[in-house]
NULUMTOR-99640 format. One line per 5 residues: number of its first residue (from 1); their letters; for each residue x, y, z negated of C-alpha. Coordinates in nm, 3 decimals, decimal comma. Last residue first. Example, Ala and Ser with C-alpha at 12.3 -4.5 7.8 and 13.67 -1.06 7.14 Angstrom:
2
2> sa> 1,367 -0,106 -0,714 | 1,230 -0,450 -0,780;
END
This chain:
386
386> sssti> 4,896 -7,438 -0,302 | 4,700 -7,160 -0,129 | 4,430 -7,400 -0,013 | 4,227 -7,312 0,293 | 3,908 -7,110 0,341;
381> edftl> 3,701 -6,984 0,633 | 3,483 -7,289 0,701 | 3,342 -7,296 0,346 | 3,232 -6,934 0,390 | 3,393 -6,633 0,228;
376> lqlnl> 3,282 -6,304 0,069 | 3,546 -6,112 -0,130 | 3,413 -5,830 -0,353 | 3,585 -5,496 -0,404 | 3,544 -5,359 -0,052;
371> prkvv> 3,172 -5,438 -0,019 | 3,031 -5,634 0,275 | 2,671 -5,535 0,347 | 2,468 -5,854 0,380 | 2,196 -5,866 0,648;
366> dsira> 2,366 -6,142 0,848 | 2,348 -6,381 0,556 | 2,677 -6,554 0,469 | 2,697 -6,933 0,494 | 2,820 -7,244 0,310;
361> avlck> 2,927 -7,033 0,017 | 3,229 -6,872 -0,154 | 3,173 -6,553 -0,358 | 3,477 -6,376 -0,498 | 3,577 -6,110 -0,753;
356> inkql> 3,283 -6,099 -0,995 | 3,254 -5,762 -1,171 | 2,907 -5,848 -1,313 | 2,729 -5,564 -1,131 | 2,917 -5,640 -0,810;
351> aidvl> 2,819 -6,005 -0,837 | 2,454 -5,912 -0,892 | 2,451 -5,687 -0,584 | 2,618 -5,958 -0,372 | 2,368 -6,216 -0,495;
346> rqtiv> 2,078 -5,987 -0,393 | 2,238 -5,920 -0,055 | 2,241 -6,292 0,019 | 2,526 -6,544 0,029 | 2,367 -6,863 0,158;
341> gdfvv> 2,392 -7,206 -0,006 | 2,624 -7,478 -0,129 | 2,790 -7,275 -0,401 | 3,125 -7,142 -0,523 | 3,126 -6,845 -0,761;
336> tdvgn> 3,452 -6,683 -0,864 | 3,558 -6,461 -1,154 | 3,281 -6,513 -1,412 | 3,354 -6,362 -1,755 | 2,993 -6,270 -1,828;
331> mqqlk> 2,660 -6,446 -1,781 | 2,290 -6,343 -1,795 | 2,273 -6,200 -1,440 | 2,430 -6,521 -1,309 | 2,145 -6,720 -1,457;
326> eales> 1,877 -6,556 -1,238 | 2,075 -6,550 -0,916 | 2,202 -6,910 -0,951 | 1,885 -7,092 -1,048 | 1,790 -7,210 -0,694;
321> vpmrt> 2,157 -7,297 -0,632 | 2,125 -7,573 -0,892 | 2,370 -7,535 -1,183 | 2,730 -7,594 -1,287 | 2,924 -7,426 -1,568;
316> ieemk> 3,241 -7,250 -1,672 | 3,492 -7,439 -1,452 | 3,850 -7,323 -1,486 | 3,993 -7,116 -1,203 | 4,201 -6,913 -1,452;
311> edllv> 3,986 -6,608 -1,370 | 3,673 -6,800 -1,466 | 3,481 -7,034 -1,239 | 3,108 -7,082 -1,174 | 2,995 -7,386 -0,973;
306> aeltg> 2,678 -7,394 -0,763 | 2,466 -7,680 -0,634 | 2,270 -7,743 -0,311 | 2,439 -8,085 -0,294 | 2,515 -8,105 0,079;
301> elekt> 2,870 -7,978 0,049 | 2,945 -7,930 -0,325 | 3,240 -8,163 -0,377 | 3,425 -8,041 -0,067 | 3,370 -7,681 -0,176;
296> ievvr> 3,496 -7,772 -0,528 | 3,828 -7,903 -0,396 | 3,881 -7,587 -0,189 | 3,814 -7,369 -0,497 | 4,058 -7,578 -0,710;
291> kpvav> 4,335 -7,527 -0,454 | 4,315 -7,149 -0,504 | 4,222 -6,952 -0,193 | 4,398 -6,884 0,136 | 4,191 -6,729 0,414;
286> afgrk> 4,284 -6,852 0,761 | 4,093 -7,177 0,780 | 3,929 -7,092 1,118 | 4,065 -6,765 1,259 | 3,941 -6,866 1,603;
281> kkrll> 3,578 -6,847 1,486 | 3,628 -6,507 1,323 | 3,788 -6,374 1,640 | 3,502 -6,517 1,843 | 3,244 -6,336 1,631;
276> eevav> 3,434 -6,010 1,674 | 3,449 -6,054 2,052 | 3,074 -6,122 2,053 | 3,010 -5,771 1,919 | 2,792 -5,762 1,610;
271> krela> 2,437 -5,625 1,586 | 2,352 -5,444 1,263 | 2,143 -5,175 1,438 | 1,949 -5,449 1,616 | 1,861 -5,614 1,282;
266> efiek> 1,747 -5,276 1,142 | 1,530 -5,216 1,447 | 1,365 -5,555 1,405 | 1,316 -5,506 1,029 | 1,145 -5,169 1,085;
261> cslee> 0,920 -5,321 1,354 | 0,815 -5,590 1,108 | 0,963 -5,940 1,147 | 0,745 -6,250 1,192 | 0,835 -6,322 1,560;
256> vergs> 1,206 -6,277 1,490 | 1,208 -6,572 1,252 | 1,326 -6,569 0,890 | 1,545 -6,818 0,695 | 1,837 -6,574 0,670;
251> parav> 1,741 -6,228 0,796 | 1,690 -6,210 1,174 | 2,009 -6,205 1,378 | 2,181 -5,971 1,621 | 2,452 -6,071 1,870;
246> ykira> 2,623 -5,841 2,116 | 2,795 -5,871 2,459 | 2,647 -6,196 2,588 | 2,789 -6,326 2,917 | 2,612 -6,663 2,951;
241> vqmle> 2,714 -7,032 2,953 | 2,913 -7,100 2,634 | 2,808 -6,801 2,423 | 2,441 -6,874 2,502 | 2,471 -7,237 2,393;
236> klild> 2,624 -7,144 2,058 | 2,366 -6,873 2,005 | 2,086 -7,123 2,083 | 2,230 -7,365 1,823 | 2,266 -7,102 1,549;
231> ggrdg> 1,914 -6,968 1,612 | 1,779 -7,320 1,563 | 1,971 -7,353 1,235 | 1,800 -7,042 1,098 | 1,807 -6,659 1,109;
226> dllat> 1,615 -6,637 1,434 | 1,785 -6,471 1,732 | 1,833 -6,130 1,890 | 2,087 -6,182 2,171 | 2,213 -5,853 2,319;
221> aekqk> 2,289 -5,830 2,690 | 2,458 -5,557 2,894 | 2,330 -5,609 3,249 | 2,439 -5,782 3,571 | 2,622 -6,091 3,444;
216> tlsii> 2,375 -6,128 3,158 | 2,087 -6,129 3,410 | 2,233 -6,429 3,600 | 2,266 -6,644 3,289 | 1,914 -6,552 3,182;
211> tepik> 1,772 -6,643 3,524 | 1,967 -6,971 3,521 | 1,773 -7,077 3,212 | 1,960 -7,156 2,885 | 1,868 -7,506 2,763;
206> ageva> 1,726 -7,509 2,410 | 1,395 -7,368 2,520 | 1,202 -7,049 2,591 | 1,503 -6,821 2,662 | 1,285 -6,512 2,616;
201> ivnri> 1,314 -6,164 2,775 | 1,311 -5,813 2,629 | 1,347 -5,472 2,796 | 1,009 -5,342 2,672 | 1,085 -5,257 2,309;
196> gckll> 0,785 -5,048 2,199 | 0,737 -5,220 1,860 | 0,442 -5,421 1,992 | 0,666 -5,529 2,279 | 0,916 -5,667 2,026;
191> nivda> 0,647 -5,885 1,864 | 0,517 -6,011 2,199 | 0,868 -6,108 2,309 | 0,928 -6,298 1,984 | 0,603 -6,487 2,031;
186> rgevi> 0,716 -6,586 2,386 | 1,032 -6,755 2,256 | 1,405 -6,733 2,170 | 1,505 -6,372 2,222 | 1,734 -6,196 2,473;
181> iieka> 1,750 -5,818 2,463 | 1,838 -5,638 2,790 | 2,048 -5,335 2,877 | 2,060 -5,135 3,200 | 1,679 -5,142 3,217;
176> sdidp> 1,488 -5,120 3,546 | 1,462 -5,496 3,622 | 1,381 -5,605 3,265 | 1,139 -5,318 3,201 | 0,800 -5,500 3,205;
171> gasle> 0,863 -5,723 2,902 | 0,946 -6,091 2,935 | 0,814 -6,450 2,905 | 1,009 -6,665 3,152 | 0,845 -6,768 3,473;
166> epgyk> 1,127 -7,020 3,552 | 1,159 -6,868 3,902 | 1,206 -6,525 3,748 | 0,991 -6,324 3,509 | 0,638 -6,370 3,378;
161> evkaw> 0,490 -6,065 3,204 | 0,376 -6,017 2,845 | 0,125 -5,742 2,767 | 0,198 -5,597 2,420 | 0,298 -5,259 2,563;
156> kltea> -0,059 -5,205 2,686 | -0,176 -5,210 2,324 | 0,030 -4,902 2,254 | -0,139 -4,718 2,539 | -0,478 -4,812 2,391;
151> veryi> -0,366 -4,663 2,058 | -0,272 -4,337 2,228 | -0,587 -4,322 2,438 | -0,804 -4,390 2,132 | -0,633 -4,113 1,936;
146> eetsp> -0,674 -3,872 2,229 | -1,043 -3,957 2,264 | -1,100 -3,911 1,890 | -0,949 -3,564 1,917 | -0,605 -3,489 1,786;
141> lteit> -0,586 -3,244 1,493 | -0,396 -2,933 1,607 | -0,688 -2,689 1,614 | -0,830 -2,808 1,282 | -0,495 -2,791 1,107;
136> wkrli> -0,415 -2,444 1,247 | -0,758 -2,312 1,137 | -0,712 -2,446 0,786 | -0,350 -2,321 0,771 | -0,449 -1,971 0,888;
131> ekare> -0,726 -1,953 0,627 | -0,495 -2,072 0,354 | -0,232 -1,817 0,460 | -0,497 -1,542 0,447 | -0,587 -1,640 0,092;
126> iiarr> -0,219 -1,649 -0,008 | -0,151 -1,314 0,156 | -0,447 -1,157 -0,021 | -0,332 -1,297 -0,353 | 0,021 -1,167 -0,289;
121> kaeri> -0,116 -0,821 -0,206 | -0,319 -0,813 -0,526 | -0,005 -0,915 -0,716 | 0,187 -0,639 -0,536 | -0,079 -0,382 -0,628;
116> deike> -0,047 -0,460 -0,999 | -0,348 -0,289 -1,149 | -0,304 -0,121 -1,486 | -0,628 -0,149 -1,678 | -0,919 0,034 -1,837;
111> ltvka> -0,727 0,297 -2,034 | -0,960 0,510 -2,248 | -0,989 0,891 -2,237 | -1,205 1,081 -2,485 | -1,310 1,443 -2,443;
106> acpgv> -1,425 1,742 -2,641 | -1,521 2,039 -2,422 | -1,366 2,382 -2,384 | -1,157 2,280 -2,081 | -1,108 1,907 -2,102;
101> rtite> -1,018 1,810 -2,456 | -0,877 1,508 -2,639 | -0,613 1,378 -2,401 | -0,385 1,143 -2,593 | -0,528 0,840 -2,405;
96> lsaal> -0,352 0,960 -2,093 | -0,016 0,916 -2,264 | -0,073 0,538 -2,282 | -0,084 0,511 -1,903 | 0,240 0,710 -1,869;
91> iatsv> 0,409 0,486 -2,122 | 0,287 0,174 -1,941 | 0,404 0,306 -1,603 | 0,747 0,386 -1,747 | 0,782 0,034 -1,885;
86> rdlst> 0,656 -0,137 -1,569 | 0,884 0,055 -1,331 | 0,759 0,360 -1,148 | 0,602 0,347 -0,801 | 0,278 0,497 -0,919;
81> pilik> -0,088 0,545 -0,816 | -0,296 0,741 -1,072 | -0,670 0,684 -1,085 | -0,887 0,871 -1,340 | -1,249 0,766 -1,389;
76> gttkd> -1,583 0,928 -1,473 | -1,820 1,062 -1,735 | -1,960 1,410 -1,792 | -2,227 1,498 -2,048 | -2,479 1,778 -2,061;
71> rkshl> -2,768 1,549 -1,965 | -2,582 1,405 -1,661 | -2,257 1,484 -1,495 | -2,070 1,230 -1,278 | -1,694 1,209 -1,217;
66> eieir> -1,434 1,040 -0,996 | -1,081 1,185 -1,016 | -0,788 1,082 -0,793 | -0,429 1,179 -0,891 | -0,215 1,198 -0,576;
61> girgs> 0,088 0,973 -0,587 | 0,351 0,904 -0,847 | 0,727 0,867 -0,802 | 0,741 1,101 -0,503 | 0,991 1,344 -0,657;
56> kqler> 0,734 1,626 -0,675 | 0,475 1,390 -0,825 | 0,715 1,273 -1,092 | 0,808 1,635 -1,174 | 0,442 1,733 -1,211;
51> ldlep> 0,360 1,424 -1,418 | 0,649 1,472 -1,662 | 0,805 1,131 -1,736 | 1,172 1,207 -1,664 | 1,109 1,579 -1,741;
46> gflge> 1,075 1,519 -2,117 | 0,861 1,273 -2,304 | 0,558 1,462 -2,437 | 0,641 1,786 -2,250 | 0,327 1,787 -2,034;
41> tqgfv> 0,072 1,521 -2,118 | -0,195 1,776 -2,221 | -0,146 2,008 -1,927 | -0,123 1,762 -1,638 | -0,420 1,549 -1,738;
36> agivd> -0,614 1,847 -1,867 | -0,568 2,035 -1,541 | -0,680 1,731 -1,345 | -0,996 1,712 -1,558 | -1,075 2,080 -1,513;
31> pkevv> -1,000 2,063 -1,141 | -1,261 1,782 -1,112 | -1,546 1,987 -1,266 | -1,685 2,006 -1,619 | -2,024 1,968 -1,793;
26> geief> -2,024 1,896 -2,165 | -1,913 1,634 -2,417 | -1,665 1,451 -2,199 | -1,627 1,072 -2,154 | -1,324 0,936 -1,965;
21> rariv> -1,224 0,617 -1,783 | -0,868 0,504 -1,701 | -0,714 0,315 -1,407 | -0,336 0,328 -1,360 | -0,240 0,193 -1,016;
16> ykvtl> 0,084 -0,003 -0,979 | 0,349 -0,073 -0,715 | 0,258 0,201 -0,469 | 0,501 0,282 -0,189 | 0,497 0,657 -0,187;
11> sqssg> 0,560 0,878 0,114 | 0,743 1,213 0,117 | 0,678 1,479 0,378 | 0,476 1,674 0,126 | 0,160 1,889 0,127;
6> tlkve> -0,059 1,600 0,015 | 0,142 1,287 -0,068 | 0,102 0,994 0,171 | 0,009 0,673 -0,009 | 0,149 0,334 0,101;
1> m> 0,000 0,001 0,001;
END
């Protein structure tokens, strides 16, 4: 709110408005009231709070008077806009209540309130913002037709096509895509299509079709396979006859067809280059471990049991693999865990919490994040150090 001062080039940005009411025993005019306001507050607090000086310097605006006379009495209101601070404004408001006469008549002035113009402006802005947001929300909400069209378009992605002489289940973008994703079966293709992945094709059997072999020579291929023994066998076959660049796996014991879209994208993000897999395979028994660990691995194969060792490689206890995670959380002093099972992320997290140095198992889940301070090994990767 900006008030232009009469007869002045100055402008006042109002912060507060002092509102007071008065009652006068007699009939008076506006100039009488204004005169009383200036005259009876003059000199109370020095020039810093003198109304005339404040008006000259542009710290208060024009004083507005509203009055009504009836039956030999005059009532009305005084409005003083100000840009002073809160303390000065309060002092000025209080000084109005010291006015006891207007002209020859007795008077009483009472402060009604000090209105914070900025607060009123904030409320107005908030209300206007709410109105804008409501209108914006209504205008940007998609219509029922648009929603239906979008959902229908998604359903179109789920249509499986037949590809090549073997009529393999595939998505519509196999020919146009520079990269392809190879899965095991038709259900896997359908699941990936639902997630918007259209460059997918299925092997559909243990024997790798000639169409798949040919495609991997023309395009960059990623194999996305189940996290089970069947996935292991298909991967072995693919690596022998096709040109696969990356390998991604479903979590241990899970199939690609049952994964959520989030899990599918996470699996693809964790894909591993075939060269790295081959290096691991060639390494064979490259990691040296204590002789006792190698002996225990031979004892445990096919038993689904676990053995816990201390730092001296002495046996602490044995237990079924099904009880390992729960009991490991209750134990201390464990250095190495050897078990006929799969190293999962849960076991890794528990081992880190218990300061365990090494986990040795039949297999490591593809979803496991390998920490720096915990050694993860498979039975096939170890050899005796003595």
